[in-house]
VEXPA-684595 format. One line per 3 residues: number of its first residue (from 1); their letters; for each residue y, x, z of N, C-alpha, C. Coordinates in Angstrom, 1 decimal. Example, Ala and Ser with C-alpha at 12.3 -4.5 7.8 and 13.67 -1.06 7.14 Angstrom:
# VEXPA-684595
1	as	-5.7,13.2,7.8,-4.5,12.3,7.8,-3.3,13.2,7.8 | -2.2,12.8,7.1,-1.1,13.7,7.1,0.0,12.9,7.9
This chain:
# VEXPA-684595
1	xxx	168.0,118.2,115.0,169.3,118.0,114.3,169.1,116.9,113.3 | 170.1,115.9,113.2,170.0,114.8,112.2,169.9,115.4,110.8 | 169.1,114.7,110.0,169.0,115.2,108.6,170.3,115.2,107.8
4	xxx	171.2,114.2,108.2,172.5,114.2,107.5,173.3,115.4,107.8 | 173.2,115.9,109.0,174.0,117.1,109.4,173.4,118.4,108.7 | 172.0,118.4,108.7,171.3,119.5,108.0,171.8,119.5,106.5
7	xxx	172.0,118.4,105.9,172.4,118.4,104.5,173.8,118.9,104.4 | 174.7,118.5,105.4,176.1,119.0,105.4,176.1,120.5,105.5 | 175.3,121.1,106.4,175.2,122.5,106.5,174.8,123.2,105.2
10	xxx	173.7,122.7,104.6,173.3,123.3,103.4,174.3,123.2,102.3 | 175.0,122.1,102.1,176.0,122.0,101.1,177.2,122.9,101.3 | 177.6,123.1,102.6,178.7,124.0,102.9,178.3,125.4,102.5
13	xxx	177.1,125.8,102.9,176.7,127.2,102.6,176.5,127.4,101.1 | 175.9,126.4,100.4,175.6,126.5,99.0,176.9,126.7,98.2 | 178.0,126.1,98.6,179.3,126.3,97.9,179.7,127.8,97.9
16	xxx	179.5,128.4,99.0,179.8,129.9,99.1,178.7,130.7,98.4 | 177.5,130.3,98.5,176.4,131.1,97.9,176.6,131.1,96.4 | 177.1,130.1,95.8,177.2,130.1,94.3,178.1,131.2,93.8
19	xxx	179.0,131.7,94.7,179.9,132.8,94.3,179.2,134.1,94.2 | 178.0,134.2,94.8,177.3,135.5,94.8,175.9,135.4,94.3 | 175.4,134.2,94.0,174.0,134.0,93.7,173.8,134.2,92.2
22	xxx	172.6,134.6,91.8,172.2,134.7,90.4,171.4,133.4,90.1 | 171.8,132.8,88.9,171.1,131.6,88.5,169.6,131.8,88.2 | 168.8,130.8,88.5,167.4,130.9,88.2,167.2,130.4,86.7
25	xxx	166.2,131.0,86.1,165.9,130.7,84.7,165.5,129.3,84.4 | 165.0,128.6,85.5,164.5,127.2,85.3,165.5,126.3,86.0 | 166.0,126.7,87.1,166.8,125.7,88.0,168.3,125.9,88.0
28	xxx	168.8,126.9,87.2,170.2,127.2,87.1,170.7,127.4,88.6 | 171.7,126.7,89.1,172.2,126.8,90.4,171.8,125.7,91.4 | 170.7,125.0,91.1,170.2,123.9,91.9,169.4,124.5,93.1
31	xxx	170.2,124.8,94.2,169.6,125.5,95.3,168.7,124.6,96.1 | 168.6,123.3,95.8,167.6,122.5,96.4,166.2,122.7,95.8 | 166.1,123.5,94.7,164.8,123.7,94.0,164.3,125.1,94.1
34	xxx	165.2,126.1,94.5,164.7,127.4,94.7,165.6,128.2,95.6 | 165.1,129.3,96.1,165.9,130.2,97.0,166.4,131.3,96.1 | 167.7,131.4,96.0,168.4,132.3,95.0,168.4,133.7,95.4
37	xxx	168.3,134.6,94.4,168.6,136.0,94.5,170.2,136.1,94.6 | 170.7,137.2,95.1,172.1,137.3,95.3,172.6,138.7,95.2 | 173.8,138.9,95.1,174.4,140.3,95.0,174.1,141.0,96.4
40	xxx	173.5,142.1,96.4,173.2,142.9,97.6,171.9,142.6,98.2 | 171.0,141.8,97.5,169.7,141.6,98.1,168.9,142.8,98.3 | 169.0,143.8,97.4,168.2,145.0,97.5,168.7,145.8,98.7
43	xxx	170.0,145.8,99.0,170.5,146.5,100.2,169.9,145.9,101.5 | 169.9,144.5,101.5,169.4,143.8,102.6,167.9,144.1,102.8 | 167.1,144.1,101.7,165.7,144.4,101.8,165.5,145.8,102.3
46	xxx	166.3,146.8,101.9,166.1,148.2,102.3,166.2,148.3,103.8 | 167.0,147.4,104.5,167.1,147.4,105.9,165.7,147.1,106.6 | 165.0,146.1,106.0,163.7,145.8,106.5,162.7,147.0,106.2
49	xxx	162.8,147.5,105.0,161.9,148.6,104.6,162.0,149.8,105.4 | 163.2,150.0,106.0,163.4,151.2,106.9,162.8,151.0,108.3 | 162.4,149.8,108.6,161.9,149.6,110.0,160.5,150.2,110.1
52	xxx	160.3,151.1,111.1,159.0,151.7,111.3,157.9,150.7,111.5 | 158.1,149.6,112.2,157.1,148.6,112.4,156.8,147.8,111.1 | 157.7,147.8,110.1,157.4,147.2,108.8,156.5,148.2,108.0
55	xxx	156.9,149.4,107.9,156.2,150.4,107.1,154.9,150.8,107.7 | 154.6,150.5,108.9,153.3,150.7,109.5,152.3,149.6,109.3 | 152.7,148.5,108.7,151.9,147.4,108.4,150.8,147.7,107.3
58	xxx	149.7,147.1,107.4,148.7,147.3,106.3,148.8,146.1,105.3 | 149.2,144.9,105.9,149.4,143.7,105.1,150.6,142.9,105.6 | 151.5,142.4,104.7,152.6,141.6,105.1,152.5,140.3,104.3
61	xxx	153.1,139.3,104.8,153.3,138.0,104.0,154.7,138.0,103.5 | 154.9,137.8,102.2,156.3,137.6,101.7,156.3,136.4,100.8 | 157.2,135.5,101.0,157.3,134.3,100.2,157.7,134.6,98.7
64	xxx	157.5,133.7,97.8,157.8,134.0,96.4,159.3,133.7,96.0 | 160.2,133.9,97.0,161.6,133.6,96.7,162.2,134.7,95.8 | 163.2,134.3,95.0,163.8,135.2,94.0,164.4,136.4,94.7
67	xxx	165.0,136.2,95.9,165.7,137.3,96.6,164.8,138.3,97.1 | 163.5,138.1,97.1,162.5,139.0,97.7,161.7,139.8,96.6 | 162.1,139.7,95.4,161.4,140.4,94.3,161.4,141.9,94.5
70	xxx	162.6,142.5,94.8,162.7,143.9,95.1,161.9,144.3,96.3 | 161.9,143.5,97.3,161.2,143.8,98.6,159.7,143.9,98.3 | 159.2,142.9,97.4,157.8,142.9,97.1,157.4,144.2,96.3
73	xxx	158.3,144.6,95.4,158.0,145.8,94.6,157.9,147.0,95.5 | 158.9,147.2,96.4,159.0,148.3,97.2,157.9,148.3,98.3 | 157.4,147.2,98.7,156.3,147.1,99.6,155.0,147.6,99.0
76	xxx	154.8,147.2,97.7,153.7,147.7,97.0,153.8,149.2,96.8 | 155.0,149.7,96.5,155.2,151.2,96.4,154.9,151.9,97.7 | 155.1,151.2,98.8,154.8,151.8,100.1,153.3,151.8,100.5
79	xxx	152.5,151.2,99.6,151.0,151.1,99.8,150.6,150.0,100.7 | 151.5,148.9,100.9,151.2,147.8,101.8,150.7,146.6,101.0 | 149.7,146.0,101.4,149.2,144.7,100.7,150.2,143.6,101.0
82	xxx	150.3,142.7,100.0,151.1,141.5,100.2,150.3,140.3,100.0 | 150.4,139.4,101.0,149.9,138.0,100.9,151.0,137.2,100.5 | 150.9,136.3,99.5,152.0,135.5,98.9,151.5,134.2,98.5
85	xxx	152.3,133.2,98.4,151.9,131.9,97.9,152.6,131.7,96.5 | 152.1,130.8,95.7,152.7,130.5,94.5,153.9,129.5,94.8 | 154.7,129.2,93.8,155.8,128.3,94.0,155.3,127.0,94.5
88	xxx	155.9,126.5,95.6,155.5,125.3,96.2,154.1,125.3,96.8 | 153.4,126.4,96.9,152.1,126.6,97.4,151.1,125.8,96.6 | 151.5,125.4,95.4,150.6,124.5,94.6,149.3,125.2,94.1
91	xxx	149.4,126.5,93.9,148.1,127.2,93.5,147.7,128.1,94.6 | 148.1,127.8,95.8,147.6,128.5,97.0,148.1,129.9,97.2 | 147.3,130.7,98.0,147.6,132.0,98.4,147.1,133.0,97.4
94	xxx	147.8,134.2,97.2,147.3,135.3,96.4,147.5,136.6,97.1 | 146.7,137.5,96.8,146.7,138.8,97.4,147.1,139.9,96.4 | 148.1,140.6,96.7,148.6,141.8,95.9,148.2,143.0,96.6
97	xxx	147.2,143.7,96.1,146.7,145.0,96.7,147.1,146.1,95.8 | 148.0,147.0,96.4,148.5,148.1,95.6,147.4,149.1,95.1 | 146.3,149.1,95.8,145.2,150.0,95.4,144.5,149.4,94.2
100	xxx	144.7,148.1,93.9,144.0,147.5,92.8,144.9,147.2,91.6 | 146.1,147.7,91.7,147.2,147.5,90.7,147.7,148.8,90.2 | 147.8,148.9,88.9,148.4,150.2,88.4,149.9,150.3,88.8
103	xxx	150.3,151.4,89.4,151.7,151.6,89.8,152.7,151.1,88.8 | 152.4,151.3,87.5,153.4,150.9,86.5,153.6,149.4,86.4 | 152.7,148.7,87.1,152.7,147.2,87.0,153.2,146.6,88.4
106	xxx	153.6,147.5,89.3,154.1,146.9,90.6,155.3,146.0,90.4 | 156.2,146.4,89.5,157.4,145.6,89.3,157.0,144.2,88.7 | 156.1,144.2,87.8,155.7,142.9,87.2,154.9,142.1,88.2
109	xxx	154.1,142.8,89.1,153.3,142.1,90.1,154.3,141.4,91.1 | 155.5,141.9,91.3,156.4,141.4,92.3,157.1,140.1,91.8 | 157.0,139.8,90.5,157.6,138.6,90.0,156.8,137.4,90.2
112	xxx	157.4,136.2,90.1,156.7,135.0,90.3,155.7,134.7,89.2 | 156.1,135.1,88.0,155.1,135.0,86.8,154.0,136.0,86.8 | 154.4,137.2,87.3,153.4,138.3,87.2,152.4,138.3,88.3
115	xxx	152.7,137.8,89.5,151.7,137.9,90.6,150.4,137.2,90.3 | 150.4,136.1,89.5,149.2,135.5,89.2,148.3,136.2,88.1 | 149.0,137.0,87.4,148.3,137.8,86.3,147.8,139.1,86.9
118	xxx	148.4,139.6,87.9,148.1,140.9,88.4,147.3,140.8,89.8 | 147.6,139.8,90.6,147.0,139.7,91.9,145.7,138.8,91.7 | 145.1,138.5,92.9,144.0,137.6,92.9,144.1,136.5,93.9
121	xxx	143.6,135.3,93.6,143.7,134.2,94.5,142.8,134.4,95.7 | 143.2,133.9,96.9,142.4,134.0,98.0,142.4,132.6,98.7 | 141.2,132.1,99.1,141.1,130.9,99.8,141.4,131.1,101.3
124	xxx	141.6,130.1,102.1,141.9,130.2,103.5,140.6,130.8,104.2 | 139.4,130.4,103.7,138.2,131.0,104.3,138.2,132.5,104.1 | 138.6,132.9,102.9,138.6,134.4,102.6,139.6,135.1,103.4
127	xxx	140.8,134.5,103.6,141.8,135.1,104.4,141.3,135.3,105.8 | 140.6,134.3,106.4,140.1,134.4,107.7,139.0,135.5,107.8 | 138.2,135.6,106.7,137.2,136.6,106.7,137.7,138.1,106.5
130	xxx	138.9,138.2,105.8,139.4,139.5,105.6,140.0,140.1,106.9 | 140.3,139.3,107.9,140.8,139.7,109.2,142.1,140.6,108.9 | 143.1,139.9,108.2,144.3,140.7,107.7,145.2,141.1,108.9
133	xxx	145.3,140.3,109.9,146.2,140.6,111.0,147.6,140.9,110.6 | 148.3,139.9,110.0,149.6,140.1,109.4,150.6,140.2,110.5 | 151.3,141.3,110.5,152.3,141.6,111.6,153.7,141.4,111.2
136	xxx	154.0,141.0,109.9,155.3,140.7,109.4,155.2,139.6,108.4 | 156.1,138.6,108.5,156.2,137.5,107.5,157.7,137.5,107.1 | 158.0,137.5,105.8,159.4,137.6,105.3,159.6,136.4,104.4
139	xxx	160.8,135.8,104.5,161.2,134.7,103.7,162.6,134.8,103.3 | 163.0,134.1,102.2,164.4,133.8,102.0,164.7,132.4,102.6 | 165.9,132.0,102.6,166.2,130.7,103.1,167.6,130.3,102.6
142	xxx	167.9,129.0,102.8,169.2,128.5,102.3,170.3,128.8,103.3 | 170.0,128.8,104.6,171.0,129.1,105.6,170.2,129.4,106.9 | 170.9,130.2,107.8,170.2,130.6,109.0,171.3,130.9,110.0
145	xxx	171.1,130.6,111.3,172.1,131.0,112.3,171.7,132.2,113.1 | 172.5,132.7,114.0,172.3,134.0,114.7,171.1,133.9,115.6 | 170.6,132.7,115.9,169.4,132.6,116.7,168.1,132.6,115.8
148	xxx	168.3,132.7,114.5,167.1,132.8,113.6,166.6,131.4,113.2 | 167.4,130.4,113.4,166.9,129.0,113.0,167.4,128.8,111.6 | 166.4,128.5,110.7,166.6,128.4,109.3,166.9,127.0,108.8
151	xxx	167.6,126.9,107.7,167.7,125.7,106.9,167.4,126.1,105.5 | 166.2,125.8,105.0,165.9,126.2,103.6,166.2,125.1,102.7 | 165.3,124.9,101.7,165.6,123.8,100.7,165.3,122.5,101.3
154	xxx	164.6,122.4,102.4,164.4,121.2,103.1,162.9,120.7,103.0 | 162.0,121.5,102.3,160.7,121.1,102.1,159.7,121.7,103.2 | 160.1,122.7,103.9,159.3,123.3,105.0,158.2,124.1,104.6
157	xxx	158.2,124.8,103.4,157.1,125.5,103.0,156.7,126.7,103.9 | 157.8,127.4,104.4,157.5,128.6,105.3,156.9,128.1,106.6 | 157.3,126.9,107.1,156.6,126.4,108.3,155.2,126.1,108.0
160	xxx	154.9,125.6,106.8,153.5,125.3,106.4,152.7,126.6,106.3 | 153.3,127.6,105.7,152.6,128.9,105.6,152.3,129.5,106.9 | 153.3,129.5,107.8,153.0,129.9,109.2,151.9,129.1,109.9
163	xxx	152.0,127.8,109.8,151.1,126.9,110.4,149.6,127.2,109.9 | 149.5,127.3,108.6,148.1,127.6,108.1,147.6,129.0,108.6 | 148.4,130.0,108.5,148.0,131.3,108.9,147.8,131.4,110.4
166	xxx	148.6,130.7,111.2,148.4,130.7,112.6,147.0,130.0,113.0 | 146.7,128.9,112.2,145.5,128.3,112.5,144.3,129.1,112.2 | 144.4,130.1,111.2,143.4,131.0,110.9,143.4,132.3,111.7
169	xxx	144.4,132.4,112.7,144.5,133.5,113.5,144.9,134.8,112.7 | 145.5,134.6,111.5,146.0,135.7,110.7,147.3,136.2,111.2 | 148.1,135.3,111.9,149.3,135.6,112.5,149.3,135.2,114.0
172	xxx	150.1,135.7,114.8,150.2,135.4,116.2,151.6,135.4,116.7 | 151.8,135.2,118.0,153.1,135.3,118.6,153.7,136.7,118.5 | 152.9,137.7,118.2,153.4,139.1,118.1,153.8,139.3,116.6
175	xxx	153.5,138.4,115.7,154.0,138.6,114.3,155.5,138.5,114.2 | 156.1,139.5,113.6,157.6,139.4,113.4,157.9,138.6,112.1 | 158.9,137.7,112.2,159.3,137.0,111.1,160.8,137.4,110.7
178	xxx	161.0,137.5,109.4,162.3,138.0,109.0,162.8,137.2,107.8 | 164.1,137.1,107.7,164.8,136.4,106.6,165.7,137.4,105.9 | 165.7,137.4,104.6,166.6,138.2,103.8,167.6,137.2,103.2
181	xxx	168.9,137.4,103.5,169.9,136.4,103.1,171.2,137.2,102.8 | 172.1,136.5,102.2,173.5,137.0,102.0,174.3,136.7,103.3 | 175.3,137.4,103.5,176.1,137.2,104.8,176.7,135.8,104.8
184	xxx	177.0,135.2,103.7,177.6,133.9,103.7,176.6,132.8,104.1 | 175.3,133.2,104.2,174.3,132.2,104.6,174.0,132.2,106.1 | 174.7,133.2,106.8,174.5,133.3,108.3,175.5,132.4,109.0
187	xxx	175.1,131.5,109.8,175.9,130.5,110.5,176.2,130.9,111.9 | 177.3,130.5,112.4,177.7,130.7,113.8,177.3,129.5,114.7 | 177.2,128.4,114.1,177.0,127.2,114.9,175.7,127.1,115.5
190	xxx	175.6,126.3,116.6,174.3,126.2,117.3,173.5,125.2,116.6 | 172.2,125.5,116.4,171.2,124.6,115.8,170.0,124.5,116.7 | 169.3,123.4,116.5,168.1,123.2,117.4,166.9,123.0,116.5
193	xxx	165.9,123.9,116.7,164.7,123.8,115.9,163.7,122.7,116.3 | 162.9,122.2,115.4,161.9,121.3,115.7,160.7,122.1,116.2 | 159.7,121.4,116.8,158.6,122.2,117.5,157.8,122.9,116.4
196	xxx	157.9,122.5,115.1,157.1,123.2,114.1,157.9,124.2,113.3 | 159.2,124.4,113.6,160.1,125.3,112.8,159.7,126.7,113.2 | 159.6,127.5,112.1,159.3,129.0,112.3,160.6,129.7,112.3
199	xxx	161.0,130.2,113.5,162.3,130.8,113.7,162.1,132.3,113.4 | 163.2,132.9,112.8,163.1,134.3,112.4,163.6,135.3,113.5 | 162.8,136.3,113.7,163.2,137.3,114.7,164.3,138.3,114.2
202	xxx	164.3,138.5,112.9,165.2,139.5,112.2,165.9,138.8,111.0 | 167.1,139.1,110.9,167.9,138.6,109.8,168.5,139.8,109.1 | 168.2,140.0,107.8,168.7,141.2,107.1,169.6,140.7,106.0
205	xxx	170.9,141.2,106.1,171.9,140.9,105.1,172.4,142.2,104.4 | 173.2,142.1,103.4,173.7,143.3,102.8,174.5,144.2,103.8 | 175.1,143.6,104.8,176.0,144.3,105.7,175.4,144.7,107.0
208	xxx	174.3,144.0,107.4,173.8,144.2,108.8,172.4,143.8,109.0 | 171.8,144.2,110.1,170.5,143.7,110.5,170.6,143.1,111.9 | 170.4,141.8,111.9,170.5,141.0,113.2,169.2,140.8,113.8
211	xxx	169.1,140.8,115.1,167.9,140.5,115.8,168.1,139.2,116.7 | 167.2,138.3,116.6,167.2,137.1,117.4,166.2,137.3,118.5 | 166.6,137.8,119.6,165.7,138.3,120.7,165.0,137.1,121.3
214	xxx	165.6,135.9,121.3,165.0,134.8,122.0,164.1,133.9,121.1 | 163.9,134.3,119.8,163.1,133.6,118.8,161.6,133.5,119.3 | 161.1,132.3,119.3,159.7,132.0,119.7,159.1,131.2,118.6
217	xxx	157.9,131.6,118.1,157.2,130.9,117.0,156.4,129.7,117.5 | 156.2,128.7,116.6,155.4,127.6,117.0,153.9,127.9,117.1 | 153.3,127.1,118.0,151.8,127.3,118.2,151.1,126.0,117.9
220	xxx	151.7,125.1,117.2,151.1,123.8,116.9,150.3,123.7,115.7 | 150.2,124.8,114.9,149.5,124.7,113.6,150.1,123.7,112.7 | 149.3,123.0,111.9,149.9,122.0,111.0,149.9,120.6,111.7
223	xxx	151.0,120.0,111.8,151.1,118.6,112.3,150.9,117.6,111.1 | 149.7,117.2,111.0,149.3,116.4,109.8,150.1,115.1,109.6 | 150.5,114.5,110.7,151.3,113.3,110.6,152.8,113.5,110.3
226	xxx	153.2,114.8,110.2,154.6,115.1,109.9,154.7,115.6,108.4 | 153.6,115.7,107.7,153.7,116.2,106.3,154.5,115.2,105.4 | 155.3,115.8,104.5,156.0,114.9,103.5,154.9,114.2,102.6
229	xxx	155.3,113.1,102.1,154.4,112.3,101.2,154.1,113.2,100.0 | 152.8,113.3,99.7,152.4,114.0,98.5,152.0,115.5,98.8 | 152.4,116.0,99.9,152.1,117.4,100.2,150.6,117.7,100.3
232	xxx	149.8,116.8,100.9,148.4,117.0,101.1,147.7,117.0,99.7 | 148.2,116.2,98.8,147.7,116.1,97.4,148.1,117.3,96.6 | 149.3,117.8,96.8,149.8,118.9,95.9,149.5,120.3,96.4
235	xxx	149.1,120.5,97.6,148.9,121.8,98.2,147.4,122.0,98.6 | 146.6,122.6,97.7,145.2,122.7,98.0,144.9,123.4,99.3 | 145.6,124.5,99.8,145.2,125.1,101.0,145.3,124.1,102.2
238	xxx	146.2,123.1,102.2,146.2,122.1,103.2,145.0,121.3,103.3 | 144.4,120.9,102.1,143.2,120.2,102.1,142.0,121.1,102.6 | 142.1,122.4,102.2,141.0,123.3,102.7,141.1,123.4,104.2
241	xxx	142.3,123.5,104.8,142.4,123.7,106.2,142.0,122.4,106.9 | 142.3,121.3,106.4,141.9,120.0,106.9,140.4,119.9,107.0 | 139.7,120.4,105.9,138.2,120.3,105.9,137.7,121.3,107.0
244	xxx	138.3,122.5,107.1,137.9,123.5,108.1,138.0,122.9,109.5 | 139.1,122.3,109.8,139.3,121.8,111.1,138.4,120.6,111.4 | 138.1,119.8,110.4,137.2,118.6,110.6,135.8,119.1,110.9
247	xxx	135.4,120.2,110.2,134.1,120.7,110.4,133.9,121.3,111.8 | 135.0,121.7,112.4,134.9,122.3,113.8,135.0,121.3,114.9 | 135.3,120.1,114.6,135.4,119.1,115.6,134.0,118.6,116.1
């Protein structure tokens, strides 16, 4: 889809989202800079938490989006480890292990500021060595259609996270991907993903749980020639993966 149309879609959704979104302490209502929390996000998250195949996970990946703070807290309460990235992936991946965190600090650990004080950083080499076998990845997003095709802030961080974890064999085609969004962020129109777009199998909103049965995840890993300018310099795990792949050649 042309980038101009993507921008039109985002702007249309963001106008409605502002009616139900909570402002960010740093970015106010600038939805191009963060994924907003919204009225009813806890209800939407509870729909995921109720899924047997979510609760049976030992480790899940959850993005650091504002709308997923409650999900992260409740996931720790359920005894499930969380792999997470810092904002913009600039300080890489971190692991939140409920067995290593005092239960009284689960709520703090679920915040963007708290995760780096309570969790521990993990390199890609360590993630591969831990054999995490992540069976669920959860993200927020700017907009999504019924087929699970996302339109986020436009930077593609979730696609990078999937690509890196897929390259490490920490995720596979059997890994479920889910988006937690407000109903106003769900689109009816047909959209077409790029070959590297990570499509969501499940869409959780305050009013419903949607399944995109035809969603298929990318198998291309990181397409190095498609990275935005500056990403390789700003995201240390990308440089680590590049070194790992170079060593294997």
